[in-house]
C-alpha positions as CSV (number, residue, x, y, z in Angstrom):
1,X,-2.3,32.6,22.2
2,X,0.7,30.4,23.1
3,X,1.2,28.0,26.1
4,X,3.9,25.9,27.1
5,X,3.7,22.0,27.1
6,X,6.0,19.1,27.8
7,X,6.6,16.5,25.1
8,X,7.3,13.2,26.6
9,X,8.5,10.7,24.0
10,X,8.0,6.8,24.9
11,X,9.1,3.8,22.9
12,X,6.7,1.2,24.4
13,X,2.8,1.3,24.3
14,X,2.5,-0.5,27.6
15,X,4.7,2.3,29.3
16,X,2.9,4.8,27.7
17,X,-0.4,3.6,28.9
18,X,1.1,3.3,32.6
19,X,2.5,6.9,32.2
20,X,-0.9,8.3,31.2
21,X,-2.6,6.7,34.0
22,X,0.0,7.9,36.5
23,X,-0.1,11.4,35.3
24,X,-3.7,11.7,35.1
25,X,-4.0,10.2,38.7
26,X,-1.7,13.2,39.8
27,X,-4.2,15.8,38.4
28,X,-2.2,17.0,35.4
29,X,-3.8,17.7,31.9
30,X,-2.7,15.8,29.0
31,X,-3.4,17.7,25.8
32,X,-2.9,15.1,23.2
33,X,-1.2,11.6,22.9
34,X,0.4,10.8,19.3
35,X,0.8,7.2,18.5
36,X,1.7,5.1,15.4
37,X,-1.0,2.8,15.8
38,X,-4.2,2.5,18.0
39,X,-3.4,1.6,21.7
40,X,-5.9,-0.4,23.3
41,X,-7.4,1.2,26.4
42,X,-5.7,4.6,25.8
43,X,-9.1,6.4,25.2
44,X,-10.2,5.2,28.6
45,X,-7.0,6.2,30.4
46,X,-7.2,9.6,28.9
47,X,-10.9,10.0,30.2
48,X,-12.3,10.5,26.7
49,X,-16.0,10.4,26.1
50,X,-17.5,7.7,23.8
51,X,-18.3,8.8,20.2
52,X,-21.8,9.1,18.7
53,X,-20.5,8.3,15.3
54,X,-22.6,5.0,15.3
55,X,-25.7,7.0,15.7
56,X,-24.9,9.2,12.8
57,X,-23.9,6.1,10.7
58,X,-27.6,4.5,11.5
59,X,-29.1,8.0,10.5
60,X,-27.2,7.9,7.2
61,X,-28.2,4.3,6.5
62,X,-31.8,5.3,7.1
63,X,-31.4,8.1,4.8
64,X,-30.0,5.9,2.0
65,X,-32.9,3.5,2.5
66,X,-35.6,6.1,2.0
67,X,-33.7,7.6,-0.9
68,X,-33.9,4.0,-2.4
69,X,-37.4,3.5,-1.8
70,X,-38.4,6.9,-3.3
71,X,-36.0,6.6,-6.3
72,X,-37.3,3.0,-7.2
73,X,-40.8,3.9,-6.8
74,X,-40.5,6.9,-9.0
75,X,-38.3,5.4,-11.6
76,X,-39.7,1.9,-12.0
77,X,-43.4,2.5,-11.0
78,X,-44.7,6.2,-11.6
79,X,-42.3,7.6,-14.3
80,X,-41.6,4.7,-16.7
81,X,-43.2,1.4,-15.7
82,X,-41.7,-1.7,-17.7
83,X,-42.7,-5.2,-17.9
84,X,-39.5,-6.8,-17.1
85,X,-39.4,-10.7,-16.9
86,X,-43.3,-10.8,-16.5
87,X,-43.2,-8.9,-13.3
88,X,-46.2,-6.4,-13.1
89,X,-45.4,-2.9,-12.4
90,X,-48.7,-1.7,-10.9
91,X,-47.4,-1.1,-7.3
92,X,-44.1,-0.9,-5.5
93,X,-45.1,-3.7,-2.9
94,X,-45.5,-6.1,-5.7
95,X,-42.2,-5.5,-7.0
96,X,-40.2,-5.0,-3.7
97,X,-38.5,-8.5,-3.6
98,X,-36.7,-7.5,-6.8
99,X,-35.7,-4.1,-5.4
100,X,-34.1,-5.5,-2.1
101,X,-30.5,-5.6,-3.5
102,X,-30.9,-2.0,-4.7
103,X,-32.1,-0.9,-1.2
104,X,-29.3,-2.7,0.5
105,X,-26.6,-1.2,-1.8
106,X,-27.9,2.2,-1.5
107,X,-28.1,2.0,2.4
108,X,-24.5,0.9,2.6
109,X,-23.4,3.4,0.0
110,X,-24.9,6.4,1.8
111,X,-23.9,5.2,5.4
112,X,-20.2,4.6,4.2
113,X,-19.6,7.8,2.2
114,X,-21.5,10.2,4.4
115,X,-19.5,8.6,7.4
116,X,-16.1,9.3,5.6
117,X,-17.2,12.9,5.1
118,X,-18.4,13.3,8.6
119,X,-15.2,11.9,9.9
120,X,-13.1,14.3,8.0
121,X,-15.2,17.4,9.0
122,X,-15.2,16.4,12.6
123,X,-11.5,15.7,12.6
124,X,-10.8,18.8,10.7
125,X,-8.9,16.9,8.1
126,X,-9.4,19.1,4.9
127,X,-7.5,18.5,1.7
128,X,-4.0,20.1,1.6
129,X,-3.9,20.6,5.4
130,X,-0.4,20.6,6.9
131,X,0.3,17.9,9.4
132,X,0.0,18.8,13.1
133,X,2.2,16.0,14.2
134,X,4.9,17.6,16.6
135,X,7.5,14.6,16.1
136,X,7.9,12.5,13.0
137,X,9.0,9.7,15.0
138,X,5.4,9.1,16.2
139,X,4.6,7.8,12.6
140,X,7.2,5.1,13.0
141,X,7.6,3.5,16.3
142,X,7.6,6.1,19.1
143,X,4.8,7.6,21.3
144,X,4.4,11.2,22.3
145,X,2.4,12.7,25.2
146,X,1.8,16.4,25.2
147,X,1.1,17.7,28.8
148,X,0.1,21.2,29.8
149,X,2.6,22.9,32.1
150,X,0.6,24.3,35.1
151,X,1.9,26.0,38.1
152,X,3.8,23.0,39.3
153,X,6.5,22.5,36.5
154,X,9.1,21.1,38.6
155,X,6.7,18.2,40.1
156,X,5.5,17.4,36.6
157,X,9.1,17.0,35.1
158,X,10.1,14.7,37.9
159,X,6.8,12.7,37.5
160,X,7.3,12.4,33.8
161,X,10.9,11.3,34.3
162,X,9.8,8.7,36.8
163,X,7.4,7.2,34.2
164,X,10.1,6.0,31.8
165,X,10.0,8.7,29.0
166,X,13.1,8.4,26.8
167,X,13.0,12.2,25.9
168,X,11.4,15.1,27.6
169,X,11.4,18.6,26.0
170,X,9.7,21.9,26.8
171,X,7.7,23.5,23.8
172,X,5.9,26.6,23.2
173,X,2.6,25.7,21.5
174,X,0.9,28.2,19.4
175,X,-3.0,27.7,19.5
């Protein structure tokens, strides 16, 4: 299925932010905004929901913490107890102070690595995936806004021109 969109190119992030607010206030749907760097306040101007990625990071950290406790208990207490530096190896609780660095490292390891995997899966960034960037200038110093063309195309074009876009093009977008 294909749909028509307007690509509006901007050369200033403040101008882009004002344009997004004005276009959204006139009830037009912005499909996507491509920027060379994060623009502060753009997510709120676009009306994007907050992310729940911090919750998953906490859950991954908890998983790493549990795995570290189970792993150290099995390896150092049950399977092959050793007397290292005069420390008794009768129970996990007696040895826990020496295991704290390992617990911390595995908590961070699990949270970091699983978050990267989650981010790539959520963003659909697979290895060898072709770029979806419609204009290579957005990787340098330009900002591109992709707006759906609805029933009122002429009003949208006038509005986009009034927001200070340096280039406006109509594009057939394949979904």
